[in-house]
VODO-678439 format. One record per residue (C-alpha): x, z, y; residue in three letters. Coordinates in nm, 3 decimals. Layout:
N
(node (X,Z,Y),ALA)
...
***
This chain:
339
(node (0.031,0.004,-0.002),MET)
(node (0.142,-0.104,0.355),SER)
(node (0.078,0.193,0.591),LEU)
(node (0.073,0.141,0.991),PRO)
(node (0.394,0.206,1.167),SER)
(node (0.258,0.524,1.304),GLU)
(node (0.262,0.680,0.951),ILE)
(node (0.567,0.549,0.867),ARG)
(node (0.750,0.679,1.201),ASP)
(node (0.563,1.000,1.125),PHE)
(node (0.701,1.025,0.764),GLY)
(node (1.047,0.965,0.871),ARG)
(node (1.024,1.241,1.131),LYS)
(node (0.909,1.502,0.860),PHE)
(node (1.091,1.344,0.573),HIS)
(node (1.298,1.649,0.468),LYS)
(node (0.976,1.907,0.531),GLU)
(node (0.762,1.642,0.315),TYR)
(node (1.027,1.604,0.046),ARG)
(node (1.045,1.993,-0.022),VAL)
(node (0.672,2.052,-0.015),ILE)
(node (0.641,1.766,-0.244),ARG)
(node (0.878,1.929,-0.487),GLN)
(node (0.703,2.257,-0.449),ALA)
(node (0.395,2.125,-0.530),ILE)
(node (0.513,1.938,-0.841),GLU)
(node (0.696,2.236,-0.949),LYS)
(node (0.394,2.483,-0.950),TYR)
(node (0.133,2.466,-1.206),ASP)
(node (-0.087,2.720,-0.981),ARG)
(node (-0.147,2.670,-0.619),ILE)
(node (-0.404,2.824,-0.367),VAL)
(node (-0.477,2.666,-0.052),VAL)
(node (-0.543,2.905,0.254),TYR)
(node (-0.672,2.846,0.625),ARG)
(node (-0.769,3.076,0.906),HIS)
(node (-1.066,3.319,0.955),ILE)
(node (-1.375,3.186,1.111),LYS)
(node (-1.315,2.845,1.025),PRO)
(node (-1.395,2.519,1.191),ASP)
(node (-1.431,2.170,1.112),PHE)
(node (-1.047,2.112,1.072),ASP)
(node (-0.972,2.440,0.893),ALA)
(node (-1.236,2.356,0.645),MET)
(node (-1.158,1.998,0.621),GLY)
(node (-0.789,2.026,0.606),THR)
(node (-0.816,2.267,0.324),GLN)
(node (-1.099,2.060,0.127),MET)
(node (-0.903,1.745,0.159),GLY)
(node (-0.565,1.887,0.041),LEU)
(node (-0.765,2.067,-0.251),TYR)
(node (-0.936,1.730,-0.358),THR)
(node (-0.620,1.507,-0.320),PHE)
(node (-0.433,1.772,-0.536),LEU)
(node (-0.744,1.799,-0.802),LYS)
(node (-0.740,1.414,-0.800),ASP)
(node (-0.362,1.358,-0.844),ASN)
(node (-0.266,1.658,-1.041),PHE)
(node (-0.551,1.728,-1.296),PRO)
(node (-0.337,1.959,-1.513),GLY)
(node (-0.274,2.196,-1.222),LYS)
(node (-0.495,2.495,-1.168),ASP)
(node (-0.559,2.461,-0.796),VAL)
(node (-0.812,2.695,-0.575),HIS)
(node (-0.908,2.732,-0.206),TYR)
(node (-1.003,3.066,-0.042),VAL)
(node (-1.162,3.218,0.261),GLY)
(node (-1.483,3.317,0.427),ASP)
(node (-1.787,3.088,0.410),ASN)
(node (-1.931,2.899,0.740),HIS)
(node (-2.265,2.987,0.847),VAL)
(node (-2.353,2.622,0.912),ALA)
(node (-2.123,2.410,0.748),PHE)
(node (-2.136,2.586,0.374),THR)
(node (-2.285,2.405,0.174),PRO)
(node (-2.409,2.139,0.405),ARG)
(node (-2.036,1.982,0.466),LEU)
(node (-1.823,2.195,0.246),PHE)
(node (-1.864,2.396,-0.094),PRO)
(node (-1.915,2.765,-0.119),GLU)
(node (-1.573,2.918,-0.125),THR)
(node (-1.391,3.049,-0.424),GLU)
(node (-1.342,3.392,-0.496),ARG)
(node (-1.006,3.436,-0.678),LEU)
(node (-0.961,3.780,-0.840),THR)
(node (-0.643,3.972,-0.827),ASP)
(node (-0.626,3.931,-1.188),GLU)
(node (-0.555,3.555,-1.137),TRP)
(node (-0.322,3.632,-0.854),LEU)
(node (-0.108,3.866,-1.086),ASN)
(node (-0.115,3.638,-1.377),GLN)
(node (0.224,3.489,-1.265),GLY)
(node (0.380,3.285,-0.973),PRO)
(node (0.212,3.044,-0.768),TYR)
(node (0.243,2.842,-0.446),LEU)
(node (0.045,2.915,-0.139),ALA)
(node (-0.025,2.602,0.133),ILE)
(node (-0.139,2.768,0.430),VAL)
(node (-0.322,2.485,0.649),VAL)
(node (-0.452,2.511,1.045),ASP)
(node (-0.326,2.860,1.101),VAL)
(node (0.029,3.007,1.191),GLY)
(node (-0.045,3.369,1.279),ASP)
(node (-0.040,3.628,0.989),ARG)
(node (-0.324,3.784,1.090),GLU)
(node (-0.558,3.502,1.115),ARG)
(node (-0.501,3.379,0.759),ILE)
(node (-0.844,3.434,0.578),ALA)
(node (-0.719,3.592,0.252),ASP)
(node (-0.425,3.841,0.308),PRO)
(node (-0.341,3.808,-0.061),ARG)
(node (-0.135,3.494,0.037),PHE)
(node (0.172,3.734,0.054),GLU)
(node (0.154,3.759,-0.311),LYS)
(node (0.267,3.385,-0.367),ALA)
(node (0.611,3.313,-0.476),GLU)
(node (0.669,3.037,-0.231),THR)
(node (0.453,2.964,0.111),ILE)
(node (0.431,2.644,0.271),VAL)
(node (0.249,2.561,0.592),LYS)
(node (0.097,2.238,0.774),PHE)
(node (-0.006,2.355,1.119),ASP)
(node (-0.064,2.238,1.501),HIS)
(node (-0.096,2.570,1.655),HIS)
(node (0.197,2.783,1.826),PRO)
(node (0.258,3.122,1.668),PHE)
(node (0.372,3.459,1.731),LYS)
(node (0.620,3.632,1.561),GLY)
(node (0.815,3.532,1.223),GLU)
(node (0.683,3.188,1.054),ASP)
(node (0.462,3.298,0.740),VAL)
(node (0.603,3.008,0.550),ALA)
(node (0.950,2.930,0.390),ARG)
(node (0.885,2.550,0.488),HIS)
(node (0.676,2.414,0.751),SER)
(node (0.554,2.091,0.886),VAL)
(node (0.442,2.208,1.276),LEU)
(node (0.331,1.957,1.526),LEU)
(node (0.170,2.119,1.818),LEU)
(node (0.103,1.753,1.983),GLU)
(node (-0.119,1.663,1.687),ALA)
(node (-0.503,1.639,1.728),ALA)
(node (-0.552,1.820,1.408),ALA)
(node (-0.422,1.997,1.080),ALA)
(node (-0.599,1.737,0.920),SER)
(node (-0.410,1.444,1.078),GLU)
(node (-0.074,1.591,0.967),ILE)
(node (-0.175,1.681,0.623),VAL)
(node (-0.367,1.336,0.574),ALA)
(node (-0.063,1.150,0.665),ASP)
(node (0.155,1.368,0.401),PHE)
(node (-0.103,1.249,0.141),CYS)
(node (-0.121,0.900,0.255),LEU)
(node (0.232,0.855,0.279),SER)
(node (0.295,1.021,-0.071),TRP)
(node (0.397,0.731,-0.303),LYS)
(node (0.201,0.652,-0.626),GLU)
(node (-0.077,0.914,-0.538),LYS)
(node (-0.401,0.794,-0.421),TRP)
(node (-0.657,0.910,-0.179),MET)
(node (-1.012,0.947,-0.319),SER)
(node (-1.341,0.874,-0.085),GLN)
(node (-1.427,1.257,-0.089),GLU)
(node (-1.054,1.376,-0.014),ALA)
(node (-1.080,1.111,0.296),ALA)
(node (-1.404,1.238,0.419),GLU)
(node (-1.289,1.572,0.417),TYR)
(node (-0.992,1.486,0.611),PHE)
(node (-1.178,1.266,0.854),TYR)
(node (-1.462,1.576,0.940),ILE)
(node (-1.141,1.774,1.033),GLY)
(node (-0.964,1.503,1.245),ILE)
(node (-1.304,1.416,1.422),VAL)
(node (-1.394,1.800,1.482),GLY)
(node (-1.051,1.883,1.621),ASP)
(node (-1.026,1.584,1.855),SER)
(node (-1.372,1.625,1.989),GLY)
(node (-1.453,1.289,1.841),ARG)
(node (-1.139,1.147,1.954),PHE)
(node (-1.183,1.239,2.319),MET)
(node (-0.926,1.498,2.366),TYR)
(node (-0.601,1.434,2.530),SER)
(node (-0.393,1.543,2.179),SER)
(node (-0.573,1.204,2.050),THR)
(node (-0.297,0.958,1.979),SER)
(node (-0.219,0.631,1.831),THR)
(node (-0.094,0.825,1.514),HIS)
(node (-0.442,0.995,1.493),THR)
(node (-0.630,0.660,1.510),PHE)
(node (-0.382,0.511,1.238),ALA)
(node (-0.446,0.789,1.007),VAL)
(node (-0.842,0.763,1.070),ALA)
(node (-0.817,0.396,0.980),MET)
(node (-0.655,0.467,0.671),GLU)
(node (-0.909,0.715,0.560),LEU)
(node (-1.180,0.493,0.663),LEU)
(node (-1.058,0.220,0.429),LYS)
(node (-1.163,0.480,0.123),GLU)
(node (-1.509,0.390,0.202),GLY)
(node (-1.644,0.651,0.437),ILE)
(node (-2.009,0.610,0.527),ASP)
(node (-1.980,0.685,0.905),LEU)
(node (-2.344,0.737,1.011),PRO)
(node (-2.400,0.925,0.701),LYS)
(node (-2.101,1.147,0.762),LEU)
(node (-2.169,1.213,1.151),TYR)
(node (-2.555,1.300,1.055),ARG)
(node (-2.422,1.561,0.838),ARG)
(node (-2.181,1.692,1.072),MET)
(node (-2.395,1.717,1.364),TYR)
(node (-2.753,1.765,1.222),VAL)
(node (-2.965,2.000,1.415),LYS)
(node (-3.298,2.220,1.323),GLU)
(node (-3.584,2.236,1.573),ILE)
(node (-3.476,2.594,1.620),ASP)
(node (-3.164,2.481,1.756),ASP)
(node (-3.347,2.317,2.051),LEU)
(node (-3.432,2.664,2.150),ARG)
(node (-3.084,2.803,2.181),SER)
(node (-2.990,2.473,2.401),THR)
(node (-3.272,2.542,2.600),ALA)
(node (-3.185,2.881,2.663),TYR)
(node (-2.805,2.789,2.741),VAL)
(node (-2.925,2.520,3.009),LEU)
(node (-3.156,2.805,3.165),SER)
(node (-2.884,3.073,3.156),HIS)
(node (-2.552,2.896,3.261),PHE)
(node (-2.326,2.991,3.565),THR)
(node (-2.094,2.779,3.751),VAL)
(node (-1.787,2.914,3.919),SER)
(node (-1.704,2.814,4.283),GLU)
(node (-1.425,2.561,4.156),HIS)
(node (-1.602,2.453,3.838),GLY)
(node (-1.605,2.679,3.550),VAL)
(node (-1.943,2.675,3.398),ALA)
(node (-2.026,2.953,3.116),TYR)
(node (-2.304,3.132,2.937),TYR)
(node (-2.316,3.456,2.766),THR)
(node (-2.507,3.549,2.428),LEU)
(node (-2.548,3.917,2.371),ASP)
(node (-2.653,4.041,2.048),ALA)
(node (-3.020,4.072,2.135),LYS)
(node (-3.044,3.723,2.250),THR)
(node (-2.850,3.620,1.939),GLN)
(node (-3.126,3.790,1.741),GLU)
(node (-3.404,3.647,1.954),GLU)
(node (-3.250,3.298,1.891),LEU)
(node (-3.212,3.352,1.529),LYS)
(node (-2.835,3.266,1.562),ILE)
(node (-2.530,3.448,1.459),THR)
(node (-2.211,3.524,1.661),PRO)
(node (-2.012,3.225,1.485),GLU)
(node (-2.285,2.991,1.599),ARG)
(node (-2.291,3.107,1.946),GLY)
(node (-2.027,2.852,2.073),LYS)
(node (-2.258,2.557,1.933),GLU)
(node (-2.370,2.415,2.266),ASN)
(node (-2.044,2.491,2.455),VAL)
(node (-2.005,2.103,2.489),ASN)
(node (-2.314,2.058,2.660),VAL)
(node (-2.139,2.098,3.012),PHE)
(node (-1.878,1.786,2.908),SER)
(node (-1.878,1.514,3.111),ASN)
(node (-2.047,1.698,3.403),ILE)
(node (-1.909,1.591,3.746),THR)
(node (-1.792,1.915,3.929),GLY)
(node (-1.757,2.095,3.577),ILE)
(node (-1.353,2.114,3.472),GLY)
(node (-1.346,2.412,3.228),ILE)
(node (-1.650,2.539,3.025),TRP)
(node (-1.694,2.842,2.788),CYS)
(node (-1.935,2.984,2.574),SER)
(node (-1.915,3.396,2.559),ILE)
(node (-2.084,3.542,2.277),THR)
(node (-2.102,3.915,2.164),GLU)
(node (-1.965,3.978,1.842),ASP)
(node (-2.102,4.345,1.721),PRO)
(node (-1.882,4.376,1.428),ASN)
(node (-1.781,4.725,1.422),PRO)
(node (-1.414,4.646,1.296),LYS)
(node (-1.363,4.432,1.563),ASP)
(node (-1.622,4.464,1.839),TYR)
(node (-1.560,4.209,2.125),CYS)
(node (-1.691,3.901,2.309),TRP)
(node (-1.559,3.591,2.183),ARG)
(node (-1.507,3.327,2.384),ILE)
(node (-1.471,2.914,2.310),SER)
(node (-1.322,2.733,2.609),ILE)
(node (-1.300,2.361,2.658),ARG)
(node (-1.162,2.138,2.949),SER)
(node (-1.182,1.785,3.073),LYS)
(node (-0.810,1.745,3.160),VAL)
(node (-0.674,2.111,3.242),ALA)
(node (-0.451,2.272,3.005),ASP)
(node (-0.630,2.612,2.922),ILE)
(node (-0.418,2.735,2.668),SER)
(node (-0.211,2.978,2.885),PRO)
(node (-0.524,3.154,2.982),VAL)
(node (-0.655,3.199,2.631),ALA)
(node (-0.306,3.329,2.532),PHE)
(node (-0.328,3.608,2.798),LYS)
(node (-0.676,3.672,2.687),TRP)
(node (-0.603,3.757,2.308),GLY)
(node (-0.659,3.414,2.180),GLY)
(node (-0.497,3.070,2.154),GLY)
(node (-0.525,2.706,2.076),GLY)
(node (-0.474,2.378,2.232),HIS)
(node (-0.473,2.221,2.598),ALA)
(node (-0.842,2.107,2.594),ASN)
(node (-0.969,2.339,2.342),ALA)
(node (-0.887,2.719,2.304),SER)
(node (-1.038,3.053,2.218),GLY)
(node (-1.008,3.405,2.359),ALA)
(node (-1.178,3.727,2.379),LYS)
(node (-1.266,3.992,2.598),ILE)
(node (-1.352,4.373,2.526),LYS)
(node (-1.672,4.400,2.714),ASP)
(node (-1.858,4.181,3.014),LEU)
(node (-1.680,4.418,3.275),GLY)
(node (-1.385,4.169,3.207),GLU)
(node (-1.562,3.871,3.256),LEU)
(node (-1.481,3.815,3.614),PRO)
(node (-1.102,3.835,3.573),ALA)
(node (-1.119,3.569,3.280),PHE)
(node (-1.323,3.331,3.479),VAL)
(node (-1.115,3.383,3.792),LYS)
(node (-0.782,3.305,3.581),ASP)
(node (-0.983,2.956,3.483),LEU)
(node (-1.115,2.914,3.820),ASP)
(node (-0.763,2.969,3.975),ASP)
(node (-0.661,2.626,3.750),ILE)
(node (-0.926,2.425,3.920),LEU)
(node (-0.875,2.553,4.251),LYS)
(node (-0.529,2.431,4.248),GLU)
(node (-0.620,2.111,4.089),HIS)
(node (-0.958,2.002,4.201),PRO)
(node (-0.882,1.663,4.034),GLU)
(node (-0.957,1.809,3.704),TYR)
(node (-1.335,1.835,3.783),ARG)
***
């Protein structure tokens, strides 16, 4: 199979890392694919794409995937997450492949530490020591699915099934904002093109990704009736626990309407701010998006992280909200062209 130059060049850039990780995959008969907590399209798409690719090409290996289910994507887009027992993990050495997450505390199943070897594919900056012995890290990539799909596509004598291709494509579309974020590159499109060659039914896939229920309209109506826009163009809405209960949504689904503010003249940054009453980690979770501005420094300042145009953060209570919004507002104050 002749691959586009973008994929060939990418493979040459990470030739050493690819080779080492392929050797590890071939060495271990037991493999577990991990991703981050509170998964999104990319985390689950990358995980399930890689899991499916490994099962297709190495049918004799014992391959698993772990983590928490998603309130909306499971089982609509992805199967129920497997529950690995401690007994299985203790049976012998295995390989852990961590995708779409770098920080140790955000890996969905902390038992990854039991693996004899840990490798990682990611596009996020991380704090502290790398959890993996060998990593493919590209901060500029639109999605972790873009990186892992490249790894699989460029593996000679291995094949990509339609099922695996669909999972990877979901991840790329989700994390690139349907190819609209600035992280989208010619390589992103080259990988997507190769995945589409496997027979993906795009209209059907997009319907599955973005299907809504009638009750979802009530949430959208609430957001459109209760948003605020700051002086310099930061739009945001808040959903406290009581409102979530009335709208029949969970904290994880609170951010689903964040992009209704995209492509609006005069709004350069937009956020959802959702109360998470979990007693172990009570906070207000924030999803941040932008047209042009790099919002990641503000996200890091407020206990989160992410990418230039799509990041997450959190505040302890709404008393911190004015200071958080001011940090974003200051970006647009200095750069009114970003609106």
